[in-house]
C-alpha positions as CSV (number, residue, x, y, z in Angstrom):
1,M,65.6,95.2,139.6
2,V,68.6,94.0,141.7
3,S,70.4,90.7,141.3
4,T,69.9,88.0,143.9
5,M,73.5,86.8,143.5
6,P,75.6,86.7,146.8
7,M,77.0,90.1,147.5
8,Q,80.7,90.7,148.2
9,P,81.0,91.1,152.0
10,W,83.2,94.1,151.9
11,F,80.4,96.2,150.5
12,A,77.9,95.7,153.4
13,E,80.7,96.2,155.9
14,A,82.0,99.5,154.3
15,K,79.3,101.9,155.7
16,L,80.9,105.0,154.0
17,G,82.0,105.6,150.5
18,I,83.0,108.8,148.7
19,F,81.4,109.8,145.4
20,I,83.5,112.0,143.2
21,H,81.9,114.0,140.4
22,W,84.9,115.5,138.6
23,G,84.8,116.6,134.9
24,I,85.0,119.5,132.6
25,Y,81.8,121.0,134.0
26,A,83.9,122.1,137.0
27,V,85.7,124.7,134.8
28,D,82.7,127.1,134.5
29,G,80.7,125.5,137.3
30,T,78.0,124.3,134.9
31,L,75.5,121.6,135.6
32,E,77.3,118.3,134.8
33,S,76.3,117.1,131.3
34,W,72.7,118.4,131.8
35,A,73.8,122.0,131.2
36,F,73.5,121.8,127.4
37,Q,70.4,119.6,127.4
38,L,68.5,121.9,129.8
39,G,69.6,125.0,127.9
40,E,71.9,126.4,130.6
41,V,74.6,126.8,127.9
42,P,74.9,125.8,124.3
43,Y,76.7,122.5,123.6
44,D,79.7,124.1,121.9
45,E,80.2,126.5,124.9
46,Y,79.9,123.6,127.3
47,M,82.6,121.6,125.4
48,K,85.0,124.5,125.4
49,Q,85.5,123.7,129.1
50,L,87.9,120.9,127.8
51,N,90.5,123.7,127.4
52,G,90.3,124.8,131.0
53,F,90.3,121.4,132.7
54,T,94.0,121.4,133.8
55,A,94.0,119.1,136.8
56,E,97.3,120.9,137.6
57,H,97.0,120.4,141.3
58,Y,95.4,116.9,141.2
59,D,97.1,114.7,143.9
60,P,95.2,111.4,144.2
61,R,97.3,110.5,147.2
62,E,95.9,113.5,149.1
63,W,92.4,112.4,148.1
64,A,93.0,108.8,149.2
65,E,94.5,109.9,152.5
66,L,91.5,112.2,153.2
67,F,89.0,109.5,152.3
68,A,90.8,106.9,154.5
69,R,91.1,109.4,157.4
70,V,87.4,110.1,157.5
71,G,86.5,106.4,157.6
72,A,85.5,105.7,154.0
73,R,86.1,102.2,152.7
74,Y,85.6,102.8,149.0
75,A,85.3,105.7,146.5
76,V,83.6,106.1,143.1
77,L,85.0,108.5,140.5
78,T,83.1,109.6,137.4
79,S,85.2,108.0,134.6
80,R,82.7,109.3,132.0
81,H,79.5,111.2,132.5
82,H,76.6,111.6,130.0
83,D,78.6,114.3,128.2
84,G,80.9,111.6,126.8
85,V,84.1,113.2,128.2
86,A,86.4,110.5,129.6
87,L,89.0,111.0,132.3
88,W,91.4,108.7,130.5
89,P,92.6,108.8,126.9
90,N,89.8,107.1,125.1
91,G,87.8,108.8,122.3
92,L,86.6,112.2,123.5
93,S,88.7,112.7,126.7
94,V,90.5,115.3,128.8
95,G,93.7,114.0,127.2
96,Q,95.2,112.8,130.5
97,D,95.0,109.5,132.4
98,L,93.5,110.6,135.6
99,L,92.4,107.2,136.7
100,S,95.7,105.3,137.2
101,G,96.9,107.5,140.0
102,Y,93.4,107.4,141.6
103,A,93.2,103.6,141.6
104,D,96.8,103.1,142.9
105,A,96.3,105.7,145.7
106,L,93.1,104.2,146.9
107,R,94.6,100.7,147.0
108,E,97.7,102.1,148.9
109,H,95.2,103.2,151.6
110,G,93.2,100.0,151.7
111,L,90.1,101.5,149.9
112,K,88.1,99.7,147.2
113,V,88.2,101.3,143.8
114,G,85.0,102.3,142.1
115,F,84.2,104.0,138.8
116,Y,81.0,105.7,137.7
117,Y,80.2,105.2,134.0
118,S,77.2,106.4,132.1
119,H,75.6,104.0,129.6
120,S,74.5,107.1,127.7
121,D,76.8,109.4,125.7
122,W,75.1,112.6,124.5
123,S,78.1,113.6,122.4
124,R,78.0,110.7,120.0
125,P,75.8,111.2,116.9
126,D,74.9,107.5,116.9
127,Y,73.4,107.9,120.3
128,A,71.8,111.4,120.4
129,E,71.3,114.4,118.2
130,I,71.9,117.6,120.1
131,S,70.8,120.9,118.6
132,H,73.5,123.5,119.3
133,E,71.1,126.4,119.3
134,E,67.9,127.1,121.1
135,P,65.8,125.2,122.1
136,Y,68.6,122.7,122.6
137,V,66.6,119.7,121.7
138,K,68.1,116.3,122.3
139,V,66.8,113.4,120.1
140,I,67.7,109.9,121.3
141,Q,68.7,107.5,118.5
142,P,67.8,103.8,118.5
143,L,70.8,101.9,120.0
144,A,73.0,100.7,117.2
145,P,75.5,97.9,117.4
146,G,78.3,100.4,116.8
147,F,77.4,102.4,119.9
148,L,77.2,99.3,122.0
149,S,80.6,98.1,120.7
150,Y,82.0,101.5,121.6
151,R,80.5,101.4,125.2
152,D,81.7,97.8,125.7
153,G,85.1,98.7,124.5
154,Q,85.4,101.6,127.0
155,V,84.2,99.4,129.9
156,D,86.5,96.6,128.8
157,E,89.4,99.1,128.9
158,L,88.4,100.3,132.4
159,M,88.3,96.7,133.7
160,R,91.6,95.7,132.0
161,R,93.7,98.7,132.9
162,Y,92.4,99.7,136.4
163,K,90.8,96.5,137.7
164,P,87.9,98.2,139.7
165,D,86.2,96.6,142.6
166,L,82.9,98.3,141.8
167,M,81.3,99.7,138.6
168,W,78.6,102.4,139.3
169,F,76.5,102.8,136.1
170,D,74.0,105.5,135.2
171,G,72.1,106.8,132.2
172,E,70.1,103.5,131.8
173,W,66.7,105.2,131.8
174,E,66.8,106.3,128.2
175,H,66.3,102.8,126.8
176,P,64.7,99.6,128.0
177,E,67.0,96.9,129.4
178,S,66.4,94.7,126.4
179,E,68.3,97.2,124.2
180,W,71.3,97.8,126.4
181,G,73.0,94.4,125.9
182,L,73.7,94.0,129.6
183,D,74.2,90.2,129.5
184,K,77.2,90.7,127.3
185,L,78.4,93.7,129.3
186,A,78.2,91.9,132.6
187,A,80.0,88.8,131.3
188,L,82.7,91.0,129.9
189,M,83.3,92.7,133.3
190,L,83.1,89.4,135.3
191,A,85.6,87.8,133.0
192,H,88.1,90.5,134.2
193,N,87.1,90.4,137.8
194,P,84.6,87.8,139.0
195,E,84.1,89.7,142.3
196,V,83.3,93.1,140.7
197,V,80.2,94.7,142.2
198,F,77.5,96.4,140.1
199,N,75.1,99.1,141.3
200,G,71.4,98.7,140.6
201,R,71.6,100.7,137.3
202,M,72.9,97.5,135.7
203,L,69.3,96.6,136.1
204,S,68.8,92.8,136.4
205,H,72.5,92.4,136.8
206,G,72.8,94.9,139.7
207,D,74.0,93.8,143.0
208,Y,72.5,96.5,145.2
209,A,70.0,99.3,145.1
210,T,71.0,103.0,144.7
211,P,68.5,105.5,146.0
212,E,69.8,109.1,145.8
213,Q,69.4,112.3,147.8
214,G,66.8,111.0,150.2
215,V,66.9,108.4,153.0
216,P,64.2,105.8,152.1
217,I,61.4,105.4,154.6
218,T,61.6,101.6,154.1
219,A,65.0,100.1,153.4
220,P,65.3,98.5,149.9
221,D,65.5,94.7,149.9
222,G,69.0,93.4,150.0
223,P,72.2,95.6,150.0
224,W,71.8,99.3,149.3
225,E,73.5,102.6,149.3
226,L,72.3,106.2,149.6
227,C,74.2,108.7,147.4
228,L,74.0,112.2,148.7
229,T,75.5,115.6,147.9
230,L,77.2,117.9,150.4
231,N,75.4,120.9,148.9
232,E,72.9,121.0,146.1
233,S,75.3,119.9,143.3
234,W,77.1,116.8,142.3
235,G,79.9,118.5,140.5
236,Y,81.7,121.7,141.5
237,R,79.6,124.8,141.1
238,H,81.2,128.1,142.1
239,G,78.0,129.7,143.5
240,D,76.6,126.7,145.3
241,T,77.3,127.5,149.0
242,N,74.1,125.8,150.3
243,Y,76.1,123.2,152.3
244,K,74.6,120.8,154.8
245,S,75.9,121.0,158.3
246,V,78.1,118.4,160.0
247,R,75.1,117.6,162.2
248,Q,72.9,117.0,159.2
249,I,75.5,114.8,157.5
250,V,76.0,112.8,160.7
251,R,72.2,112.3,160.8
252,Y,72.0,111.1,157.2
253,F,74.8,108.7,157.9
254,A,73.3,107.3,161.1
255,E,69.9,106.9,159.6
256,T,71.4,105.1,156.6
257,I,73.6,102.6,158.5
258,G,70.7,102.2,161.0
259,M,68.7,100.8,158.1
260,G,71.5,98.6,156.9
261,G,72.8,100.8,154.0
262,N,76.0,102.6,153.1
263,L,76.3,106.3,152.6
264,L,78.0,107.3,149.3
265,L,78.8,111.0,150.1
266,D,79.5,113.1,147.1
267,I,82.2,115.7,146.6
268,G,82.9,118.0,143.6
269,P,86.6,118.8,143.1
270,R,87.6,122.0,141.2
271,A,88.9,121.8,137.7
272,D,92.5,121.9,139.0
273,G,91.9,118.8,141.1
274,T,91.7,120.4,144.5
275,I,88.8,119.7,146.8
276,P,87.1,122.9,148.2
277,P,87.9,123.4,151.8
278,E,84.2,123.5,152.8
279,Q,83.9,120.0,151.5
280,V,87.0,118.8,153.3
281,S,85.8,120.3,156.5
282,L,82.4,118.5,156.3
283,L,84.1,115.2,155.5
284,E,86.4,115.7,158.5
285,G,83.5,116.5,160.8
286,L,81.8,113.3,159.8
287,G,85.0,111.4,160.1
288,A,85.6,112.7,163.7
289,W,82.2,111.4,164.7
290,I,82.8,108.0,163.1
291,A,86.2,107.7,164.8
292,K,84.6,108.5,168.2
293,H,81.8,106.0,167.7
294,S,83.5,103.4,165.5
295,E,82.1,100.4,167.5
296,A,78.6,101.6,166.7
297,V,79.5,101.8,163.0
298,Y,81.9,99.2,161.7
299,G,81.1,95.5,162.2
300,T,77.4,96.3,162.8
301,V,74.1,95.5,161.0
302,A,70.8,97.3,160.8
303,G,69.3,98.1,164.2
304,L,65.7,98.3,165.4
305,P,62.9,98.7,163.0
306,H,60.9,102.0,163.1
307,G,58.6,102.3,166.1
308,H,60.9,100.6,168.7
309,H,63.1,103.6,169.4
310,Y,62.8,107.3,168.4
311,G,66.0,107.4,166.3
312,P,68.2,105.0,164.4
313,S,70.2,102.2,165.9
314,T,72.7,99.6,164.9
315,L,73.4,96.0,166.2
316,S,76.7,94.3,166.7
317,A,77.3,91.4,164.3
318,D,76.4,88.9,167.1
319,R,73.2,91.0,167.7
320,S,73.8,91.2,171.4
321,T,74.8,94.9,171.6
322,L,72.3,97.6,170.6
323,N,73.6,101.0,169.8
324,L,70.9,103.7,170.2
325,I,71.7,106.9,168.4
326,L,70.2,110.1,170.0
327,F,70.0,113.2,167.9
328,D,68.4,115.4,170.6
329,T,69.0,115.9,174.3
330,P,67.0,113.2,176.1
331,R,64.8,114.3,179.0
332,E,64.6,112.0,182.0
333,T,64.7,108.7,180.1
334,V,65.2,107.0,176.8
335,S,62.6,104.3,176.0
336,V,62.8,101.2,173.9
337,R,59.8,99.0,173.1
338,G,59.6,95.4,172.2
339,V,62.9,94.0,173.6
340,R,62.4,90.7,175.3
341,N,66.0,90.4,176.4
342,K,67.3,91.3,179.8
343,V,69.7,94.2,179.8
344,R,73.1,93.5,181.2
345,R,74.4,97.0,181.0
346,A,73.5,100.4,179.5
347,H,76.1,103.2,179.2
348,V,77.4,106.2,177.3
349,N,81.1,106.4,176.9
350,G,81.5,104.1,179.9
351,I,79.2,106.1,182.1
352,E,76.7,103.6,183.6
353,L,73.0,104.4,183.2
354,G,70.2,103.0,185.3
355,H,67.5,101.0,183.5
356,R,64.3,99.3,184.3
357,V,61.2,97.7,182.6
358,T,57.6,98.7,183.3
359,G,54.5,96.8,182.2
360,G,54.3,93.8,179.9
361,L,51.9,90.9,179.8
362,G,52.6,87.4,178.7
363,E,54.5,87.4,175.4
364,V,54.3,91.2,175.2
365,P,57.3,92.7,176.8
366,G,57.2,95.9,178.9
367,V,58.9,99.1,178.0
368,L,62.6,99.5,178.7
369,W,63.4,102.8,180.3
370,I,67.1,103.9,180.4
371,D,68.1,107.0,182.4
372,A,69.1,109.9,180.3
373,P,72.9,110.4,180.1
374,P,74.3,113.4,182.0
375,A,74.8,116.6,179.9
376,H,78.6,116.3,179.9
377,A,78.4,112.9,178.2
378,L,76.3,114.0,175.3
379,D,77.9,114.3,171.8
380,D,77.7,117.6,169.9
381,Y,76.2,115.8,166.9
382,A,74.7,112.5,167.9
383,T,75.1,110.5,171.2
384,V,75.5,106.8,171.1
385,L,73.9,104.9,174.0
386,T,75.1,101.3,174.2
387,V,72.8,98.6,175.5
388,E,74.4,95.2,176.2
389,L,71.8,92.4,176.1
390,D,71.9,88.9,177.7
391,G,72.0,87.3,174.2
392,P,71.0,88.0,170.6
393,L,68.2,90.5,170.3
394,D,64.8,89.0,170.8
395,L,62.3,91.5,169.4
396,Y,58.6,91.4,169.8
397,R,56.8,92.7,166.6
398,G,53.2,91.9,167.5
399,T,50.0,93.9,168.0
400,G,49.7,93.5,171.7
401,R,47.6,91.1,173.8
402,N,43.8,91.6,173.5
């Protein structure tokens, strides 16, 4: 369930955020938190990674500069995952404050500051009992007041010390909402920052939906964000080289913003704080496409619903400019159905394209045919065809005239 309260306008306008899964799991490249639950490694071996988490080359200003350069407007860092290990000195932690520099650097580059925080903590005996030998059984304990006080205390410190703009929660599935004490938790955070944004895993207090790893077929109601990995892993795993291509990432991004959502694209820094070059290259590839087509990205809203155009699209804020995104090389023409408006102009990168309408009867408009752009005007990853209308989009959604 997502809150019906008004959303902060910056979120819907952001389009791109960076998700950062960084924790002790990067030392051995184990599965973040889940490694000991699923039997990948014993709990004690997993926790020994604390000793190798040096962050010796961590430079949050380099991170922030990269994120800003590729067009992101916010970032979300895992302050504490299900394993209970915090990235700031608080209980079980890496012993360093890795959050202050991150928050300061993002703000210096004009980005909104987000923190991931798991409601669950699999290292606390008052939350879960973990067997340290096979079969690695995890037994969830009933939520006790002491555990909720601990969680609320950590979140209070995050809000007080770092003043985040967004709190991205996780781990809520292990208990019903009635046990999590979310009314109190939400009030605590809003007292620090009345404009803080919550993801949907704050349940009835969430401001937006958070699908992950797959573009929804139908957009969620209200604001939403797709979180997506660059390869198959959230955190850094040495052997995971199954990276998506720049073309695939551009496609994910275009399909997401075309449905009115944001893309929260995940990276997994190494234990020393450096971002693998493969990940930097993919971010830069997406960033170059965004910079080239920024008018079709920023200041836009969701475009045409499915069925009107074979591909995603965005609309200018005044709804009078339609940006058609073409993934494949068009043959002869590009068609758009259901547009009642007259077309003032159609072009790709300023190259004028002929257009005409065929058919139509009464209230049912004909099909708009736009000449295919010349080969030299096509983008390597996705071409944006701009259609300027004679006013706000007037779209027919009926079943045709019988």
